[in-house]
C-alpha positions as a printed Julia matrix, in Angstrom:
510×3 Matrix{Float64}:
   0.01    0.15    0.01
   1.39    3.44   -0.9
   2.1     6.15    1.59
  -0.8     8.33    0.32
  -3.22    5.2     0.67
  -1.81    4.69    4.22
  -2.52    8.33    5.06
  -5.85    8.35    3.46
  -6.77    5.19    5.48
  -5.43    6.4     8.68
  -7.32   10.01    8.2
 -10.49    7.93    7.22
 -10.32    6.72   10.86
  -9.82    9.9    12.8
 -11.54   12.6    10.67
 -14.86   12.26   12.91
 -12.51   12.99   15.75
 -10.43   15.79   14.48
 -12.98   18.1    12.9
 -15.73   20.2    14.88
 -17.74   20.21   11.92
 -21.67   19.58   11.22
 -23.26   18.04    8.39
 -22.54   19.01    4.81
 -21.06   22.32    5.96
 -17.58   21.43    7.12
 -16.24   24.01    9.24
 -12.48   24.56   10.13
 -11.83   26.42   13.46
  -8.23   26.63   13.54
  -7.48   22.86   12.62
  -3.55   22.65   12.76
  -1.54   20.51   10.04
  -0.4    17.24   10.99
   2.88   15.91   10.11
   2.4    12.85    7.46
   5.62   11.57    6.09
   7.11   14.58    4.24
   3.95   16.59    4.1
   1.63   18.37    6.54
  -2.08   17.65    6.12
  -5.47   18.56    7.37
  -8.45   16.45    6.0
 -11.01   18.77    4.97
 -13.76   16.28    4.48
 -15.04   13.03    2.55
 -18.37   12.68    1.15
 -20.36   10.55   -1.72
 -21.7    13.16   -4.32
 -23.85   12.23   -7.09
 -23.41   14.09  -10.28
 -25.17   17.27  -11.39
 -28.42   16.56  -13.2
 -28.63   17.46  -16.89
 -29.09   20.94  -18.11
 -27.04   22.52  -15.48
 -24.24   24.94  -16.07
 -21.73   26.85  -14.17
 -23.72   29.71  -14.37
 -26.55   28.0   -12.19
 -24.2    26.42   -9.45
 -26.52   27.06   -6.85
 -29.52   25.93   -8.71
 -31.49   22.87   -7.42
 -30.21   19.84   -9.43
 -26.77   20.65   -9.42
 -23.85   18.99   -7.3
 -20.71   21.08   -6.06
 -18.12   21.63   -3.42
 -17.74   25.32   -2.49
 -14.99   27.01   -0.71
 -16.05   29.98    1.66
 -13.73   32.02    3.6
 -10.92   29.44    3.49
  -8.05   31.06    5.37
  -4.55   29.72    6.48
  -3.21   31.6     9.57
   0.43   31.47   10.96
   1.89   32.99   14.15
   3.79   36.36   14.15
   6.91   35.08   15.13
   7.05   32.82   11.99
   5.96   35.42    9.56
   9.49   37.16    8.76
   9.76   34.95    5.48
   7.75   34.13    2.48
   6.52   30.74    2.27
   6.05   27.81    0.07
   2.69   27.12   -1.44
  -0.32   25.91    0.68
  -2.5    23.62   -1.41
  -6.17   22.55   -1.14
  -6.38   19.21   -3.08
  -9.72   17.93   -4.24
 -10.05   14.45   -5.99
 -12.4    11.36   -6.44
 -11.11    8.14   -4.55
 -10.51    6.22   -8.04
  -7.77    9.26   -8.68
  -5.78    8.75   -5.52
  -2.96    7.25   -7.27
  -2.35   10.66   -8.94
  -1.43   12.04   -5.84
   2.45   11.6    -4.84
   5.24    9.86   -6.25
   8.68    8.15   -5.72
  12.16    8.15   -7.24
  13.76    5.01   -8.42
  10.89    2.75   -6.89
  11.63    4.03   -3.24
   9.25    5.23   -0.81
   6.26    6.85   -2.0
   5.97   10.59   -0.95
   3.44   13.49   -1.28
   5.87   16.37   -1.52
   8.56   16.63   -4.11
  11.86   15.34   -3.22
  15.26   16.46   -4.27
  15.76   13.3    -6.39
  12.25   13.61   -7.93
  13.06   17.23   -8.94
  16.31   16.23  -10.57
  14.24   14.01  -12.78
  12.07   16.96  -13.74
   8.84   15.58  -12.81
   7.87   18.11  -10.09
   9.09   21.11   -8.4
  10.96   20.76   -5.05
   8.7    21.82   -2.15
   5.52   21.35   -3.9
   3.02   18.48   -3.75
   3.12   15.73   -6.49
   0.11   15.25   -8.66
  -0.6    14.13  -11.99
  -3.72   14.44  -14.5
  -6.25   11.69  -14.09
  -6.59    9.46  -17.15
 -10.1     8.46  -15.92
 -11.43   12.13  -15.03
 -10.35   15.04  -17.25
  -9.39   17.92  -15.24
  -8.83   16.26  -11.98
  -7.72   16.14   -9.32
  -8.21   19.67   -8.67
  -5.36   21.75   -6.78
  -5.59   25.15   -5.59
  -2.76   27.29   -4.07
  -1.84   30.02   -1.63
   1.2    31.33   -0.09
   2.7    33.97    2.31
   4.81   37.01    1.48
   7.17   38.35    3.94
   5.29   39.52    7.23
   1.87   38.26    6.14
  -0.14   36.46    8.91
  -2.93   35.18    6.84
  -3.37   33.82    3.19
  -6.73   33.24    1.76
  -8.07   31.04   -0.84
 -10.44   32.74   -3.39
 -14.09   31.39   -2.9
 -14.84   29.09   -5.57
 -17.35   26.22   -6.25
 -16.2    23.13   -7.97
 -18.63   21.52  -10.26
 -19.33   17.64   -9.61
 -20.07   16.0   -13.04
 -19.05   12.49  -12.15
 -20.69   10.43   -9.24
 -18.1     9.34   -6.66
 -16.49    9.58   -3.35
 -14.74   12.99   -3.02
 -11.88   14.18   -0.7
 -10.55   17.53    0.39
  -7.06   17.73    1.88
  -5.05   20.99    2.84
  -1.52   20.07    2.34
   1.78   21.92    2.29
   5.41   21.07    2.32
   7.06   23.62    4.26
   8.76   23.0     7.59
   8.5    26.55    8.54
   4.9    26.42    8.49
   4.36   23.62   11.03
   2.34   25.98   13.36
  -0.03   26.77   10.34
  -3.87   26.59   10.89
  -6.78   26.79    8.5
 -10.25   28.2     9.15
 -13.57   28.8     6.92
 -15.8    26.28    5.72
 -16.59   23.95    2.81
 -19.92   23.36    1.35
 -20.75   20.07   -0.21
 -24.12   19.69   -1.98
 -25.88   16.92   -3.91
 -28.28   17.44   -6.84
 -31.33   16.52   -4.57
 -29.99   18.75   -1.44
 -27.11   18.94    1.13
 -27.54   15.29    2.61
 -24.26   13.3     1.97
 -24.71   10.86   -0.48
 -24.62    7.81    1.84
 -27.43    9.2     3.83
 -29.7    10.37    1.1
 -31.43    7.16    0.51
 -32.31    6.67    4.33
 -34.47    9.92    4.11
 -37.14    8.19    2.08
 -36.29    4.88    4.0
 -37.4     6.28    7.1
 -40.52    7.96    5.32
 -41.39    4.17    4.36
 -40.66    2.78    7.91
 -42.87    5.83    9.53
 -45.74    4.52    7.21
 -45.14    0.82    8.27
 -45.23    1.88   11.91
 -48.58    3.79   11.16
 -50.2     0.71    9.65
 -49.0    -1.78   12.37
 -50.12    0.7    14.86
 -53.54    0.96   13.35
 -53.94   -2.91   13.55
 -52.49   -3.01   17.07
 -54.55   -0.01   18.42
 -57.7    -1.13   16.96
 -57.18   -4.6    18.65
 -56.55   -2.86   21.97
 -59.46   -0.66   21.69
 -61.79   -3.61   21.13
 -60.56   -5.83   23.81
 -58.98   -3.45   26.28
 -60.81   -5.28   29.17
 -58.81   -8.45   28.37
 -55.35   -6.57   27.78
 -52.45   -8.0    29.56
 -49.38   -6.13   31.18
 -47.34   -7.65   28.25
 -49.53   -6.03   25.79
 -49.3    -2.75   27.22
 -45.48   -2.82   26.88
 -45.7    -3.89   23.17
 -48.02   -0.68   22.67
 -45.39    1.41   24.27
 -42.72   -0.08   21.75
 -44.74    0.49   18.71
 -45.33    4.25   20.0
 -41.72    4.8    20.52
 -41.11    3.34   16.95
 -43.7     5.71   15.44
 -42.01    8.52   16.89
 -38.36    7.26   16.25
 -38.95    6.73   12.43
 -40.72   10.2    12.19
 -38.34   12.1    13.87
 -35.57   10.55   11.97
 -37.38   11.46    8.78
 -37.86   15.4     9.77
 -34.09   15.26   10.88
 -33.04   14.05    7.52
 -35.25   16.33    5.57
 -33.99   19.42    7.49
 -30.5    18.23    7.04
 -31.14   17.99    3.44
 -32.53   21.57    3.11
 -29.98   23.5     5.25
 -26.9    21.44    5.04
 -26.54   21.75    8.83
 -27.88   18.79   11.17
 -30.61   19.88   13.53
 -28.92   18.95   16.83
 -32.1    19.02   18.68
 -34.19   16.63   16.53
 -31.32   14.14   16.15
 -30.66   13.83   19.89
 -34.44   13.23   20.29
 -34.28   10.73   17.52
 -31.54    8.71   18.95
 -33.12    8.92   22.28
 -36.33    7.44   21.41
 -34.63    4.86   19.28
 -32.46    3.91   22.15
 -35.45    3.61   24.33
 -37.22    1.52   21.95
 -34.32   -0.93   21.61
 -34.16   -1.24   25.35
 -37.52   -1.87   25.9
 -38.01   -4.23   23.38
 -35.09   -6.28   24.83
 -36.46   -6.31   28.01
 -39.63   -7.37   26.86
 -38.26  -10.22   25.0
 -36.27  -11.1    28.06
 -39.4   -10.96   30.37
 -41.17  -13.05   27.7
 -38.81  -15.6    27.92
 -38.88  -15.8    31.56
 -42.6   -16.39   31.53
 -43.49  -13.23   33.02
 -47.25  -12.95   33.12
 -47.61  -16.66   31.72
 -46.14  -18.88   34.19
 -45.08  -16.63   36.63
 -46.86  -13.48   38.45
 -43.64  -11.61   38.88
 -40.0   -11.63   38.17
 -39.09  -12.08   41.84
 -35.55  -11.49   42.77
 -34.58  -11.2    39.15
 -36.26   -7.77   38.77
 -33.33   -5.69   39.94
 -30.89   -7.75   37.85
 -32.98   -7.18   34.5
 -33.58   -3.46   35.35
 -29.58   -3.14   35.91
 -29.16   -5.05   32.44
 -31.51   -2.64   30.7
 -30.24    0.52   32.15
 -26.68   -0.48   31.31
 -27.55   -1.22   27.82
 -29.46    2.11   27.31
 -26.48    4.09   28.5
 -23.9     2.12   26.18
 -26.54    2.46   23.35
 -27.11    6.27   23.64
 -23.37    7.08   24.01
 -22.82    4.93   20.83
 -25.62    6.67   18.85
 -24.63   10.26   20.05
 -21.1     9.88   18.68
 -22.26    8.32   15.34
 -25.09   10.79   14.57
 -24.86   14.05   16.67
 -22.49   16.32   14.57
 -21.28   13.77   12.07
 -20.99   14.44    8.55
 -18.24   12.63    6.57
 -19.34    9.42    4.78
 -16.84    7.59    6.59
 -17.05    5.36    9.58
 -14.0     5.22   11.8
 -12.68    2.35   13.8
 -12.38    4.42   16.62
 -16.24    3.78   17.26
 -15.08    0.2    17.96
 -14.57    1.57   21.63
 -18.25    2.41   21.85
 -19.59   -0.48   19.73
 -17.78   -3.39   22.03
 -20.0    -2.73   25.0
 -23.22   -2.62   23.07
 -22.11   -6.0    21.28
 -21.26   -7.52   24.71
 -24.58   -6.49   26.24
 -26.46   -7.72   23.37
 -24.9   -10.91   23.42
 -25.77  -11.22   27.11
 -29.35  -10.68   26.09
 -29.52  -13.29   23.77
 -27.71  -15.74   25.82
 -30.21  -15.06   28.92
 -33.0   -14.93   26.62
 -32.75  -18.59   25.19
 -31.4   -19.93   28.57
 -34.96  -18.77   29.94
 -36.8   -19.69   27.07
 -35.73  -23.31   27.35
 -36.64  -23.26   31.07
 -39.99  -22.01   30.38
 -40.76  -24.14   27.38
 -39.77  -27.14   29.68
 -42.11  -25.96   32.54
 -44.8   -25.55   29.87
 -44.32  -29.01   28.66
 -44.25  -30.85   31.93
 -47.84  -29.31   33.01
 -49.11  -29.6    29.55
 -50.46  -26.23   29.08
 -50.57  -26.87   25.27
 -52.08  -23.58   23.87
 -49.27  -21.45   25.79
 -46.58  -24.16   24.86
 -47.57  -23.69   21.13
 -47.29  -19.95   21.04
 -44.05  -20.12   22.97
 -42.57  -22.37   20.38
 -43.57  -20.16   17.53
 -41.84  -17.34   19.27
 -38.74  -19.45   20.05
 -38.67  -20.27   16.4
 -39.23  -16.6    15.32
 -36.22  -15.7    17.56
 -33.7   -18.14   16.36
 -34.3   -17.19   13.07
 -33.91  -13.44   13.66
 -30.32  -14.54   15.68
 -29.47  -16.64   12.64
 -30.01  -13.86   10.03
 -28.32  -11.48   12.38
 -24.99  -13.39   12.66
 -25.33  -13.88    8.89
 -25.66  -10.12    8.3
 -22.9    -9.05   10.85
 -20.52  -11.38    9.05
 -21.44   -9.57    5.59
 -21.22   -6.32    7.3
 -17.47   -7.19    8.23
 -16.93   -8.44    4.87
 -18.22   -5.23    3.41
 -16.25   -2.79    5.42
 -13.08   -4.76    5.36
 -13.22   -4.64    1.59
 -14.19   -1.29    1.26
 -11.29    0.58    2.68
 -11.82    3.99    0.54
 -15.72    3.82    0.82
 -15.95    3.13   -2.82
 -19.3     1.31   -2.17
 -20.72    4.12   -0.42
 -23.73    4.19   -2.57
 -24.8     0.57   -0.88
 -23.73    1.6     2.54
 -27.3     2.69    3.46
 -28.42   -0.86    3.33
 -26.38   -1.64    6.46
 -28.29    0.2     8.92
 -31.52   -0.18    7.09
 -31.45   -3.91    7.6
 -31.37   -3.87   11.35
 -34.48   -1.59   11.27
 -36.3    -3.92    9.05
 -35.32   -7.06   10.72
 -36.56   -5.4    14.49
 -39.69   -4.22   12.88
 -40.31   -7.85   11.6
 -39.56   -9.26   15.0
 -41.99   -6.9    16.56
 -44.76   -7.78   13.7
 -44.21  -11.52   14.96
 -44.75  -10.41   18.37
 -48.04   -8.39   17.63
 -49.44  -11.23   15.5
 -48.71  -14.08   18.4
 -50.0   -11.74   21.54
 -52.49   -9.31   19.59
 -55.34   -8.34   22.03
 -58.44  -10.5    21.5
 -61.33  -11.93   23.81
 -59.01  -14.86   24.55
 -56.1   -12.96   25.84
 -56.44  -13.79   29.26
 -56.15  -17.54   27.97
 -52.54  -16.71   27.75
 -52.17  -14.97   31.39
 -50.76  -16.31   34.61
 -53.56  -17.67   36.69
 -53.34  -19.57   39.89
 -55.93  -22.44   38.85
 -57.95  -21.21   35.9
 -55.25  -21.36   33.22
 -54.07  -24.99   33.45
 -57.65  -26.44   33.58
 -58.49  -24.22   30.35
 -55.72  -25.82   28.52
 -56.43  -29.49   29.85
 -59.96  -29.23   28.65
 -58.86  -28.22   25.35
 -56.52  -31.1    25.17
 -59.58  -33.68   26.42
 -61.81  -32.05   23.67
 -59.31  -32.8    21.03
 -58.95  -36.34   22.03
 -62.35  -37.1    22.61
 -64.78  -34.54   20.75
 -67.8   -36.79   21.31
 -70.39  -35.71   23.7
 -70.1   -37.19   27.09
 -73.12  -38.67   29.15
 -74.86  -36.3    31.52
 -73.99  -38.7    34.54
 -70.15  -38.21   33.45
 -70.48  -34.65   33.43
 -68.65  -32.98   36.4
 -68.24  -29.5    37.97
 -64.96  -27.69   37.71
 -64.72  -28.18   41.7
 -64.96  -32.19   41.07
 -62.27  -31.89   38.31
 -59.72  -30.18   40.11
 -58.68  -33.21   42.3
 -58.24  -35.26   39.43
 -55.68  -32.89   38.15
 -53.85  -32.91   41.37
 -53.84  -36.72   41.04
 -52.38  -36.57   37.71
 -49.18  -34.87   38.89
 -49.92  -31.27   38.95
 -49.46  -30.59   42.89
 -50.13  -27.48   44.56
 -46.22  -27.48   45.13
 -46.03  -26.43   41.42
 -48.21  -23.39   42.06
 -46.46  -22.32   44.95
 -43.15  -22.51   42.97
 -44.67  -20.29   40.27
 -45.64  -17.64   42.98
 -42.27  -17.53   44.4
 -39.99  -17.48   41.45
C-alpha cells in the first residue's frame, strides 16, 4: 500500500474526531496541520456526491439539481513569530477516490512521498517543495489543486471563494497540504459546503430519508392494527400487551423524527442537533424496552409466573446499562457527524453494546428453554404452542443477524476507501427492518383478543383451560350427563395426575 493510501486510510479513521463540523457544511476552526511523511496535512472532508442533473451549467451553480463543493472564507494563519519569511505553497486538493494514485510519487522505486523530493526534482517531474500530482486518465481536469502562499510579514493567506462542479458520481476527498517545515504551526479556518443534486444530505445518507419515510408508514399501519385490537378488547389486555403498545408508539416517534431530521439536514446542510438527539433517544429507549420485553416473555412473566421476583433488579440493571451504552454510541455516530466515513475508533463504543446484546441473547434463550420445559411438563398446550412459535421466530432472527454481521464485516473490510458508499445505507436499514419484522411477529402472536386472558398467568384457571382443550381434541364426542362434573370435581383429578399445589407455590415465588 502506498504512503498516500496509508495516510488516507488513517485519516478516514480519525476524521470524525479531529474536525468540529456539522453536516455538509464542514467548518474549520483553527485546525492544525499534522505531519504525515514529508507533508503536513489537514483532512477537509469526504463525502459521496452524485453527479449534477442534466441541463445544469456553471452559471447556475447554486440551482437545485446541481452538485458541487464550494470554498467559503478558507484562510490559513501563521503565528507572528513565523512571519518574517515568504513561504512555499499551501494546497487545497480535491480528488475522487479512484484518482488517489495521481497524488504523490517516488524516485527509483523508493518510498512514496506526497511532497516533491530532491531526487524527483532532478528527474524533472515536479518542483521541490510542492506536492506531486498528475492529471487523471479517468477524470479529465482532476484532481483539482488550488494554491495560496505567504509573503514576508503576512499572517494570513486566503483561498479565493470558488465552486467545484461535480460531473461524475463518486466519493470525493478534500485535503489541505503543504510541504514547508517553517509552516508547521499553520492553522486553517473557514468552511467548505458539499451539495448533492437533491440537497445537502451526504450521498451515503440520502436514501435513508426515503427509507425512514417508508418505515414511518409501516409503523402507522402496524399501529392501526394493534390499537384497533387494543380498543376492541381493552378489558382483556395483559401487562405484556401494554409494553408492546409502548414499543410501537416509540417506533412511530423514532422513525418520524429521523425523517424530519434528515429532511431538515437536506434543506439546510446543517444537522438539527435537537431533532437528532430526540430521534436517537427515542430509538435507544425503543431498543432497550424491546429487549427487556423479549427477556421477560422468555422468563414466562405474566404467563407462568406472576412476577420476576428476585430477578427484577438484575433485569433492570441490564436494561439501564444497555440504554446508557447504546445512547453514547448513537450520539457519537449521529450528533454532529458528517463525513461519509465511519472510523474504527467507534469500536470503543461498539464493543460494550455488542457484549450486552450477546448477554441478552444468552439469557433469553436460557430462560426460554426453562419456560418451554415447564409448559410441556404441565401440559399447558396452548401456551406451549405460542412459545414454540416465538422461539422459532427468535432463532431465525438471531441466525439472520449473525449472517448479516458477517456480511457487514466483509463489506467494511473490503471497502477501505468507501468506494461502495452508494450501498452503505442498506446496512443500518437492514437492522431496522429486522427489528420491525420481529415486532410484527410478537404483535401477531400476542395481539389483544377475547381470549387474551387465556395466555395470562392464573393460579388455577389457565391450567384447567388448557387441559379441557386437550381432552376435547382427544375425545370430541359428547359425554353422558351422568359423567359431567363440575369444575370443583375436576380439580382433584388434575392434582392426582401430577400437577400438585407445590408447583403452583413455585410459580408464585419465582
